[in-house]
N, C-alpha and C positions, 0 to 999 in steps of 0.2 A: 251301395246299399248300406254301408256302415257309417251312420251319421254321428256317432259319439265315441270316437277312439281316443283313449288316453295313452300317452307315452310316459316315460320315466320323469318327464318335466312336470307331470302332475305330482308334485313333491309328496313323498311318503304316502303315495296312493298307487300311481302307475308303476309297472314293473319292467317295461320293455323299452329299450333304446329305439330311436326312430328307425335306424337302419335295420334293426331286427324285425320291427313291425312290417316294414315294406318287404323285406325278404320273405317273411312268413306269408304275407298276402300274395306275393307272386307265386309262391309254391302251391297255394290253394286256388290259383286262377282268379283271384279277385281283381276287378278292374277299376274300382272306385272306392275311395275312403275319405272321410272327413276327420281331420285331427282337431279335437276340441279338448285341450288340456284345461284343468280346473283353475280358473281365475288367473290365467296367464296365456300369453301367446309366444312364449320363449322359443318353441320349436316350429312355429308356423312356416317360416321361410326355409328353414333347414329341411322340413318335411317335403315342401314343394321341390326343392333342389334335389333331394335324395331320390324322389320318385323319378325325376328326369334322368338323374345320374345312373340309377340302377337299370332304367329302361334302355339307355344307350349301351351300357356294359353288357347287357344280356342279348342285345339285338342280333349280333353275329352268331351267337350260340344257338338262338332260336331258329334262325334261318338254316343253319347247318343241320338241325334236327328235322327240318321240313315243316316247322311250325310258323305260324304268322306272328311276327314279333309284336309286342304291345307294351304300352307304358301305362302304369297305374295313373288314373286321373286324380291329382291331388286337390282336395278342397280343404279349407281351414276355417276355424272359428274359435269360440271360447265357451267353455262351460262355466256358468256363474253359480256360485254357491255362497251361502252364509253358514258359517261353521261347517256342519256336515250335510246341510239340507240343500238339495238341488232345487234351484229356482227355475232356470231355463237354460237353453243352449242357443247361442247365436252363431249362425253360419253365414259367412261372407259370400255374397253373390259374385263379387269382383274385388279389385284392389281398393275401391272406395269403401266397400263394405268392411274390409279389414281395418281401414282407418277409423270408420265409425265405431266398430267394436272396441278397438284399442283406445280411442279417446273417451268412450263411455267408461271403460274400466279405469283408465288413467285418472279421470276426473274424481272418481270415488276413492282411488288410492291416495292421490295427492292431497285432497281435502279431508280425508278420513271420514267419508260419508258412507254409511251402510248402503249396500246395494238395494234397490227398490224391488218390491214384489213383482212389479210389472215394469219392463224396460221402456225407455222413451222411444219415440218414433225414430226408426233408422231406415232410410230409403233403400239402402243397398244390402240389407241384412234380412235373413229369415230367422224368426224366433220359434223355437220348439219347446213346448211345455211337456213335462212328463204326464202320462195318463194317470188319472185317479178315478176311482169308482164314482165319486160324487162330483165329478168335474163337468161343469156346463158353462163354459165361458162364452162371451161374445168375442169371437176372434177377428182380428184385423186381417187385412189382405195378406200381410207377410207373416202371419202367425199360424202355427200348426201344433198338433199334438202327436207325440211319439208313443206308440203302444208296443209292448213286448208281446212275443208269441204266447207266453203263459198268461197274459191278461186278456186274450181274445174272447174267452168265455164270458168276460164281464161286459162285452159290448151288447149283449142281448138287451134289446129295448133301451139302449143307452141314448140319451139326447144327441150325442155326437154323431150318431148315424145319420142325422139330418144334415150334417156337414161332412159328408163322406170325403170331399176333396181336401179336408184338413187333417186326415189321419195318415200317419207315416210309420214305416217299419222302424222299430226301435230295438237295436241290439248293441248295447254298450260293449266296448272292448277295454279291458283293464289288465288281464293276465294272459298267459299262454298255455298253462297246464296246471296240474295240482301243486307242483313244486312252487311255481311263481305265485299261486294263490296263497300258499303258506307264507311266502315272502311278503305278499300284500298284507297279511294279517299282522306280521311283525311290524311293518311300516305303520299300520294304523295304531297299534299299541304304543309305538314310539311317539307318534304325533299326538296322541291323546294322553300321553304320560300316565299310562295305566298298565295293569298286568295283562298279558296276552289273553288270559282266560276271561277277562272282564270286558273285552271288546264285543259289543252286541252286533247282531246281524245288520241292524240299521246303520251301523257305523262302518260297515265293510261293503265291498261290491258283492254281487252274486257270484257263486262259484263257476257259473257258465259264461262269464263275460270274457270269452276268447273268440278269436277269428274262426269262422267255419266257411266252407265253400259257399259261394253265392247261391248255387243251386239248392243247397240244403236250407239256406235261410229263406229262399223263396217258397220252398215246399211248406215251411211252417205257416205261411200265410195264404196257402192255396184256396182256403174258403173265403178269403177276402182279397181277391186279385187287385181290386182298386187301390188298396193300401200300397201294394208293391208298385203299381203304376204311378201313384202320387209321389212316392219316394224317388223313383227313377227320374220323373219329370223335374223334381226339385234339384237333384244332383246335376242333371243335364243342363240346367239353366245357370249353374255356377261356372265361372271361368277365371282362374288365377294364373293363366299362362303368361300374362303380361310380365310377371316377375322374372321370367327367364326367356323372354322373346328374343333376346340377343345372345342366347346360349348360356353356358355355365360360367364363362369368364365374367367376373363382376365388373361393372362400370362404376365410376366414382359417384358416391352419393353425397359427398361433402359439399359445402356451400361453394357454388360455382364462381361468384364474383364478389368482390369487396366493395367496389365503387358503384356497381350496377351493371357494368358491361366489361368485356375483355379489354377493349382499347383503353378505357379509363384505368383499369388495373395495371395494364402494361406501362402506361405513362407514369402513374404514381410510383410504381415499384422502381422504375428506372431513375426517377428524380431523387427518391430517397436513397437509393444505392449510391448514386454519384455524389450526393452530398456527404454521405457517410464515408465514402472513399477518401475524400479530402481530409476528414477528421482522423481517419486511421493511417493514411499513407502520405499525406501531403498532396501537392498539386500535380506533379508530373512523374509518378511512379509507373513506368511503362509496363512492367510485369503485372502489377496489380490491375491496371486498366484492361490489359488483354484477358486476364483471368475473369474479371468482372463481366466483360462482354461475352465470353464463352458461357458463363453460368446463366446470364440473363437470356441468352438465346435458347438454351435448353429449358429453362423455366417457362419461357413464353411458348415454346414448342409444345410442352407437355401441359400447358394451361394450368400451371400451379402458382400463378401470381397471387391469387386470392389467399392461398395457404400461407405464403410469406407475409402478406399484408395483415392478415388476421393475427398472426403471431406478433408482428411488429406492433399492432394496435394494443395487444395485451401487455407487452413489455413497456411500451411508451406510457400507458396508463399507470403501470406500477412505478416507473421511474419519475415521471413528471407530475402526476396527480397525487400519488401517495408517498413518494420519496422512498420506495422500497428498493432493496438490493435483490438482484436475481442472478442465477447462474444458468446459462444455456449450455447444455451438455449433450452427449450422444453424438451420433454421426452428423447432426446438424452443424457441428463445429468444423466440418470439412468444407463448408461453404463460405466463400468470401462475401457473398451477398448477405448471409446471416451475420457475419462479422461486421460488415458496414452498417447494417441495420441495428447493431448493438444487441442482437438476439443472443450472441455468444461473445466471449472475450478471448477466444483462441484464434490466433493468426494462422490461417491455413497455409500461407506462403512460407512463413517462418518454419513451420513444421513439415513442409512438403506433404500436405494432406490432399488426398485425391477427392475432387468433387464427386466423382463417379461412385465413391463409396456411399454417398448420400443420394444422389440423383443422376440418372443418365437417360439417354434417349429410349432405351428399351424397357424402362421401368413403367409399369402401368398404374401402380398405386402411388398416392402422394407420399412425400417424404414425411419423416416423423421427428418433430422437435420435442425435446425434454427440457422443460423450464422449471427450475427449482426456486422456490421462495422460502423465506423463513417459516418455520412451523406455525407461528402465530399470526402470520400475515396472509397465508395462502387463501383462506376463506374469503378475504376481501376481494381478491382477484377472481375467485370463482363466482362470487355474487355479481361482480361487474360483467362477466361473460354472460351469465344467465339473464341479466337485465338488458344487455346489449342486443340480444337476438330474440326474435319472437317466440312465444310459447309454442311447443311441439317441434321447434326447430333446433333446440339445444337440450342436451341431457348428459348426465353422467353415464359412463360405461359401467356395465354390471360385471359381476363375476358369479360363477357357480361353484360353491363349495361342495365337496363330495364327502361321503362317509369315510373316515380314516380308521386305520387298523385298531388302535386302542380304544378310540371312541366307539367303534362298532361293538367291540366286546362289552364295553360298559353298558351301552344302550340295550343290547340283547340280554345281558345279565339282569338288568333292571326289570325289563318286561317279563322275564321268566320268574321274577321274585326271588332271585338269589341274594343272600346277605352280602353286605358291603365288603366284608373281609374276604369272602370267596371271590368276589369280582376283582378286588385289588390283587389277589394272588394270581388271577388269570392274566392280568396286565403287567405283572412283574417279570421282566426278562430273565431274572436270575432263577426263576422257578419253571423255566421252559421245559426242562426234562421231566420234572415232576408232573406238570400239567398235561404233558403229551399222553399220559396213561389214564387221565381222568375222563370218564365218559361224558360228563356234563360239558367239559371243555371241548370235547370233540363235536358235541352238538352245536355249541356256539360257533366253532370254526366252520361247520357245514353251512350255517346261515351266513356267516361272514363272507364266505366265498361268493355268494350270490349278491350280497349287499355292497361289497367293496367297490368303491369308485362310482357308485350310483349317486345321482344328484341328491343333495341333502337340503340346501337352502340357497336362495339368491342373496347376493350381497353387492357391495359397491367396489369398484376398481379403485386402486390407490390414488389415481389422479387423472385418469383418462376422461376427456370431455369430447362429445361429438357435436359438431355444428353442421346442420343438414340443409341442403338446398330445398328439398321438399319436406313436408312434415315427417318426422321420424316415426310417427304413429302409423304410417303405411307398413312398417316392418315390425313394430313391437308396441306393446302397452308399456306404461311407465309405472314404476314403483316410487314410493317416497320413504327411503330409509331414514333412520334417526338423524343422519347427517343434515337432512333438510333440503336436498336437491332432487328433482325428478331424475330417475335412473332407468335405463333400458333394462329389459329382462333377459338379455343375453350377454355373453362375454366377448373379449377382444378377438377371439378366433372366429366367432360367428360374425362379428362386425366386419372383419376383413373379408370374409366370404361374401357378405352382402355388398361391400364396396365402401365401407367407412374406414377412415384413418383418424385416429384420435389425436387430440391436442393434450399432451401430458403436462398437466399443471401439478407439479409435485412439491414436496417440502422436505426440508432437512434441518436438523438442529444446528449444523455447522454454520449456516448462513445467519442464524440467530446469534451465534457466538460473535461473528464478525460485526454484525449490525450494532449489537449492544455495546461491544467494546469501543467502536468508533464514537458512539453517543457518550459513553462514560469518559472517554479521553477529552472530548470537547467540553464536557461539564467540569471535570476535575482539573484538567491541564490547560483548558482554553485553546486547544489545538485542533485545527481542521485536518482530517486525514483523507487524502484521496486514495481510497482503497482500491481503485481501479488502475492505479499507476503500477501495473504489473511489470512493465519493462524495467523499471528501476529495481523492483523487488528481486527479480531473478538474477540481477548482476551484483547484488549486495553480498559481499564476502562474509559478513557476520552471519547472515541467514544461512548461507551455504555451509559455513563451518558447523552450525548447529545441526543441520541435516546430516552432515558427515558423522557427527558424534552419535546420532540415532537416539536423541532424547527429546523429541517434540511433543511432550505430554499435553493433551488438550487440543492439538492441532488436527483439523479435519483430515481423515483418511490415512494419516501417517503416524498415529500414536499407538496403534495396536502392537502387542509384542512381536508378532510376525513381521510387521512392517518396520518396526524399529531395528529388528535383527537384519532384515534385508538391506536397509539403508546403511547400516554399519558394515555389512559384508561387502557392499558395493563401494564403500567410502563415497557415497553419493554427495556431490558438492555442486550440482548444476541441474538446471531445469530438464534437459533432455534425459538425463539418467533417471530423474524422478518420474518422468512420464513413462519410461520403460518399467520402472519398479512398480508403478501403479497398475501396470498391465500384467506383469508376471507374478504378482502376489496372489492372483486368483487361484482358487483350489485346483481347478482342472489343469492349469499350467504347471503348478508345482508337482502334482502327481504324475504328470506326463514326463517329467525329467527336464522340461524346458528351462525351469528356473535355475537348476544346478548347472546346466550347460551354458546358460547365459552368463552366470557369475564367473565360471571358469574362463570363458572367452574374454570377458570384460577385463580380467586381470592379466591375461596373456594374449593381447590382440595380435601380436606378431606371430603367434603360433597357430592362428586360425587358418585352416585350409579350406578354401572355397572351391566349389565344384567347377566353376568356370569364371571368366572375367565378368560376364553379365551379373552373376550372383554376387561377386565381390563389389561391383559398382553399385548395385541396388540394395545390398544388405549390409554394407560396411558399418552403417550406423548402429546396427544390432548384432554385429559380429557373426553374420551368417545365420542367425536364428530368426525365424519368422515370428516375431513377437506380436505383431499387429495384423489385423485384417488387411490393412493397407499394404503390408508386405506380401501377402498372398496375391493381391491385385497386381503389385509391381512385377512379381515373378511371372505371372500368367501373361502380362502385357509385354514386358521387355525380353523375357526369355523365350516364351512360346509364340509371341506375335499376335495374341488375341487382342481385339480392341478392348478398351477399358470397360465398356458396358458388359461385354461377354465375360470379362475377367471378374467383374463384381457378381454377376449372376452365378458363375462357377463357385466363387468364394461363399456366397450365400447358400448354395446347394450343398456344399461340403460341411456346412455348419448345421445341417439337418433341416433347412427351411425351404426345401424344394419338394414339391409334391409329386411331380411326374418322374418316375424312374427312367422312362424312355427318353424324355427330354434331357435328363441329366446325363445319360449314357451318350447322347449325341454331343453334348458339350465336352465330355471327356475325350471322345474321339476327335473332336475338333481341336482340342489341346494338343494331342499327339500329332495329328496331321500338320497343324500349323507349326509346331516345334521342329518337325522334320524339314519343313520348307525353310526354316531359319538356318539349316545346315548342322544341327546338333546330332550327335550320335545316338543310336537307340539306347545304349547303356546309360548315357547321361540323361536322356529324357526320362527314362524309367526311374532313375534315382531322384531326379528333381520332383517328379510326380509323387514318389513315395514320401518325400519330405513335405510337400504341400499337403498331401492327404493326412499325414500325422499331425501337422501343426494347425490346419485350418479349423478343426473342431474346437481348439483351445484358444486360438488367437482372439485378441480383444481389439475393439475400435481404438485407434490411436487418438482420435479426436476426443473420445470419451475420457481416456486417461489424461489427456492434456487438460481437459476441463477440470478434472479432479486436482491435477497438479497446480493449476492456477489458484484454486481455492486454498490448497495446502500452503502455498507461498503467502497468500494474504493472511491466513491464520498465523503463520510463522512470523511474519513481519510484526503483527500485533503482540504476539507472545514475547518476541525478542526485545522490542523497544518500549512496550507498555504492558509488562507482565501482570501487574496487579489488576488493572482494568480488564485485561483479557481473561484472566482466570475467574474473576467475578462474573463476567459474561458467560463463561462456560458453565459455571454453577447455576446461573439463573435460567439458562436455556436447556439444561440437562442434555441427554442424548449422546454423551461421549461414550467411549469404549469401556471406561472403568467405573467402579462404584464411586459414589459421591465423596466418600472420605479421601479418596486418592487425590481428587481435585482440591479439596480443602488443604490437604498436605502440600500440594503443589503451590497453592496460594501462600501458605506460610513460608515456603522456600523462597518466594520472591522478596521477602522482607516485610510483608504486610503483617500487622498485628490483628489477628483474627479473634473476634470476641463472640462469646455465646450470645444468643438472643437477649435483648434488653427492651423492656416496654417503652423506655424513654429514648432509645437510639435505633432500634431495628424497624425495618419495613416488612412488607410481606415477603420480599425477596432480599437477597444479599445486597447490602449497600456498602459503598466505600467513599471515604473522604480522607484526603492525604494518604496516610498509611494505615488508617484504621478501618477495618472491614467488620461489619456486624452481620452475623448469620440471620437469615430471614425466618419469619414465623411459619412460612409455608413448609419448611422441612421438619417441623416439630410434629412427631407422630402423636395422633390423638387430639390435636388442637383443631377445633371446628373452623370451617371456612369463614363463618360470620365474624369470629374473633380475630382471625388472621387479617381481615380487612379493617374491622372497626378500631382495633388498638392504634395503628398508625394514623387512621383518619381522624379520630377524636383528638389525638395528641397534636397533629398538625393544625387542627381547627381551633383548639382551645388551650394550647400550651402543654408543657411537660406535666407529667403526673407528680403530685407532691409527696404522696405516701400511699400505703396499701389501701387505706380507706378511700382516698381520692380516686385511686385507680378502679376500685370495685364499683364505686358509685357512678363514675362516668361511663364505664363500659357495660355495666349490668352483667358482668361475667358470672357464670355459675361457679359453685364451690369446686366441682370436679375440674373445670377448666382452669380455675385459678391455681389449684394444686399443681397441675402440670407445669405451669409457668414458674411457680415458686420452686418446685423441685429442680427445675433446670437452671435456676439462678437468674431468671428474667426480671426479678424485682430487687436485685442487689443494690440498686440505686438508693434504696431506703437505709442502707448501712446495717441492716440486720441480717443475721445468717438465715439459712434456708429453714432450719427447724423452728426457729423463733417465729418466722413468718407463717409457717404452717399452723403453729398454735394460734397466732393472731387471726388468721383467716377463718379458722374454725370458730374462734370466739366471736368474730365480727359477723360472719354469715350464719353461724349456728350449724349444728349437725344436720339440720334440715334447712334447705335453701330458703332464705328470707327474701321477700320481694323488696327491691330497692326502688324508691320513688324519687324520680328526678325532680319532682315538683315540691319536695320538702321545704317548708318555710324556714325551719331552723335545723341546723346541723346537730344531730344527736350524737352524743358520745357513746362509748361502749366500755364495758368493764375491763380493767387491766389487772394482770396478776404478776407476781414476782416469780419468774421462772428460774429453775436451777440451770447451771451451765450444761448445755446440750452438746454432746460430741459431734463434730462435723469433720469427717475425714475425706481426703482427696480421693481415696479408693472408692468410697461410697458414692461420691459425686460423679466419679468416672463411670461407675456402673449405671448411674441415673442417665448420664449423657448417652451411654451405649444403648440404653432402653429407648430414650426419647428422640435421639438424633440418628441412631444407627452406628455411631462411632464416638469415641471420647475425643474431645477437642485438644486439650493440652496435656493429657495423660496418655502417653504412648502405649500401644498394645504390648510393647516389651515390658512396660512397668507393671503389667498385670501378672507377669510370670513369678513363680515361686523362686526360681533360680536367678542369680545375677549374671549368669553366663550369657554372653552375646555372640559367641562364635570365635573361632581361631582366626578367621579371615573375613575381611570386608569386601564388598563388591568392587570397590575401586582398585583393589590390589589383586584381583583374580589373574591378571596378565602376568603376575610374578610367580604364579604357582601352576603353570601349565603342566599337565601330565601327572600332577600330584593329587593324592587323596586328601581332602580337607573337610573340616567340620564347620558348618555355618548355621546361624539362626536367622530365619526369615519370617517376616509378617506376610501372610498369604494375601495375594492381590487377586489373582484369577488363574484359571486353568483351561486347557483345551484337550479334548479327547479325540484321538484319531485311530483308525483301523489300519493294521499292517497288511501286507500282501497275504500273510497266512491267516488273515481274519482274526487276529488277536488285537487286544487294545493296548495302546500306549498313551502316555500323557505328557503334556508340556505345562509347566507351572511358571508363574511369575511372582516374585517376592520383593519386598523391601527389607534391607538390612537395618540395623539400629542407627546407622547414619542417615537413613532416608534415601539410599541409592537402590536402584533396581538391579536384580539379577534373575536369571532364568534357569530352569531345571528341565531335564529330560528323564522320564521314568519309563524304562524299557520293560517289556513283558516278562523277561526272564528274572529281573530284579524286583519287579512290582507286579505280581500276578493279579492282585485285587485293586479295586479303586482306592487310591492312596489318601485322598483329601478328606478331611473331617470338618469342613466348614471354616469360618473365620478363626483367626488366632495365629500363634507363632509356632513354627515347626523347627525341629532339630534335623539337619540335613547332613548326611555323610555321603560324599560323592567325589568323583574324579573331575578335575578341571580340564575341559577340552576347548579347543579353539577351531573355528571354521571361518576362514577368510577374515581374521581379525576380530571375530565376535566370540567372546568367552561365555561358556555356560557350564552347568554342573550335570554330569551324568550320575544320577542318584543310585547309590548302593543301599542305603538304609534311610528311613524316613519316619518320623514320629511327631505327633503333636505334643507340645509341652504343657504341663499342668499350670494352672493359674491360681492366684489367690481368690478365695471366696469373697463374695459380697458381704461386708460386715453386717448388713441388715439381715441377711439370711442365716447368720450364725446364731 
C-alpha cells in the first residue's frame, strides 16, 4: 500500500537506511512497499534483496511464535523531480520496467537534458502523478493519480471521479518519527545551502510521512474503498522476484563471452597462453607447461575465459596501438596465464606464487585484475573500453561518500547561522575540552550522531569499470560525473552483491616517471631502453648497492623515509628482500610487531626457532614470519592438510572478508580436524592457529608486493644510469612522496645545471639538453595557462624572442603576467637586470594595459629614460623565487639564516657519534605524526643538512609534548644519535626553528 517510500539514498532528503525501513515495516505488519528514491535507483536491488533476507531470517522465529511467516513483497521504482518539484513516480511492473525507468533517467543524466513534464511511453512501468485540485489530465492506460488522505475532501465533484480506476492511495514515507523529521529539516537546509529557519514547508516533506500499519492506512480511505482496491491491484501486478529467483547467492553478471561463445573463448585463450609461454619460458619448460595446464583447466571450469581475454584485449590495445606502458598488479600476478598474456610482469614460478590466491575451484566470483597506466594515459584506455562495448553494457563503478565528522559539524553550524570563527573552534581538536561544556556544541553533536555515516553524495570509483552481459540498466540508472563517463549509482560492495566484478583501470605517477624517462633517454642519448628487461635489472650489483644504501629518491614505492629506513635496516640488496620490504612496510604490519620481528630474524636466521619442520620448510624464506597472504595459504595447506582452495577461503575469512560466521566456524573446525589427521599435537596446532590468526589480518599479497618491486627496480635502473633524464621525468609527472623542491635538489645533485624559467629556453614542463635543464612555466605560481602554452609555441613557430618589446608584441601578454616573468628572471636573455626590465615593461605597456595590434604596419618605438643604478640582491631574488616557485633555486634555505652556524655534525658522519648528544641544523623536508599505545602523539621528521644529505629525527612525547614543526625552514636540533640495525637517526631533546634574514623589499 506504500507506493512512495524514500530511503537515505534520496540524498539529503530520506532519513532511513533500507534495512531499518524493512525492519520497521515488519514490526508494523506491512506486507508490501515500493521503494522510490528521488532521481536514483541506488537502493532498488538492495531493497529487494533485503526484503528476502529479512524474511528468511525471521521465518524460524515466526513459526516458533505460532505465527504464519511472511516476507514483505518488494517493488521498486524512481521518483522524478526537477529541483524540489515532484513530477511523477515511476513504478516497475517487472525487471523490464526497471530497465525502462533506469534508461529514461540515464538518458537525461548523460546528455544533461531536463526531465520532461510528461514521461515517454514505457510499456512495463506505471506512472503516478501527485493529486492537484485543478488536475484533470487525460490519463494513459499505465498512468494514475496518487491522492493523500488529507486531500480526499477535495475529491468532491472533482473530474477525476469519472476515472475512479485511476486513483491510488498516496502515503509517502520519508521519516520515522519527530527526531528523524528534524534530521530531514537539517538535510534540506544543507542541500539548499540556506539557514534552517529559511527552509519553507514546500521544500520539506510533510511531518506525517512515516510508516503506519496497513489497517490504519486503509481506514483513512474507508469512504473511498475503490482507491484502496486500485492500489492493491497495482501492487499485485508488480513482480520483481526474478532478481532473486536463484536465491541470495549472486550469479555473475559480467560479460559471459569474448568471442561469442565458450568454445571460441577457450580456444583463443589457450592459443594466446601457449604463445606467451614460449616468450616467457622458452620451448620446453616442463614446470611452466604443467602450471599453465592446471590454471587453464580451472579458468575453463569456472567459465572465466572471457575475463582474461577482455583484460588481454585492454593491455594489447595499450601496448600495440598506443605504445603505453602498464603494470598488472594485485593477486592477478599469481597467475602464469596472466604472466604469459603480458597482463603482469611478475613470474609466479620464480616467486612461488599460488594460483589459488587468485582463483580456485570453489571461488564463485571472477578474479580481479588491477592494471595501472600512467596518470595522463589512463583516459585513453578508458575511452577505448567504452567504445569497444555497447551502450548500457559498460559503465564506471560508483562510490557513495558519507558525511564525515568535521564536515558534519561545519554543515550543521552553517545552517544554524553560527559565525565562521565559532564553527572553526568546534572543529579544532585542541579545543575539545573547552567545547565539551558549550551547549551549542552539544546541540551540534546531537545532530551529528544521527547524520554520521549517512549517504551524502554519489561519486565515481578510482578506476573500476563494469562490463556487463545484459544491460546494466536492469540494476541501476547511470550518472554522468564531470569525468565524462556513464557511472552506476552504487558502489563496489553492492556491485559484488549483485554479481559484478570490476576491471580496475588505475593510474599512478610512477609509470609516468618511467615512460617519460625512457623517451628522454632516447631523445637526448639516442638509446633505446628495454624497460621490461627486469631479469637483468634484479641481478645488477650497482642497483642492489643503491638499494642497500637506502637512498633511492624519486623511485616508485621505495623513496619514502620509512621505506628508506627499512631498506637500510635490512641491508636490502636483492629482489626477494625488496618484495618482503614492500609488504611489511604497511602500517598494520608495523603496528602488529611483524616488521620488528622480521628484521630481527633477517639478521640472525640461525637463531630462528621454528615450531616444526613443516613451518621451517614453508616459511624459511620469511624466517618463520607469515609476511604474505600466500604464507597463510601455505601453512593451512602443508601443515593442516587443507586443500589450497579451502586454505584461501580461510585466509580471506580471517582478513575480514567472509560474511557468514557459521561457515567461517566450520572452516576453523576443519583446520583443527585436518591438522590432527596430519599427526600434529594439540598444543602445536593451537600455537600454529594462534600465529595464523594474528598474522592473517595484516598479511599482504606477495604478488602485489612483487609487482611494486618490479616497478621499483625499473625506476632504480633509470635513476642509476640516466639520473638527469629520470629526475626530469619525476618533476614533469609529479606525484612523488616529497615536495617539488626536493626533486629539483636531487636533479642538481646529478650534475645537471638547473636554470630558472627562460622565455627563450623553457617549455611548459622541465626540459633537458645535455646537462642543461630549464624549469618549466607550469610550475610558476600565478602564470596563466594560456601563457604557459603560447610562450613556447610562438617561439618554436617564429624563432627566439629578440627583446622585451618583441616578446610582448608576439605573445600579447598582459602587464601583470609580464611582471611575474620578469621578477623571476625569465627575460634575462635581454641582458638587463630585473628592475630595469620592470621599468621598461611599465613604460612600454603603460600603467594601464595597452592593446597590442599584431597587424601594425610600422613598428612604433617608445620613450626611453636614463635610469639610476637599481640595487638587485641575491636575497631579494631568492625571496621572489620562493614566492613564485615555492623554493629558491640557487640560494639554499641555509643562506636565508641570520646565523652562519650549520651544525656540529653532518648526516654523513652520524655513525661516528653513536650514543652522543649532538647539535645539527636541518632544512625541513617532511614529517609524520603517529599515536602511541598511550594515545599520545609522537613525530618523525626528515631533514637535509647543509651538504644536501638526508637525516631523520624522532620526537617522543616526553621531550616534545606539543606539535614541534613550524613549517618550511631550517631548525636547530639537539638530540642523541641512535642506531637501529645500521640506520642512524636523532632522538630529539630540543628543537627550534632558526630566524631568517628579512626580504630587503619588505624592510
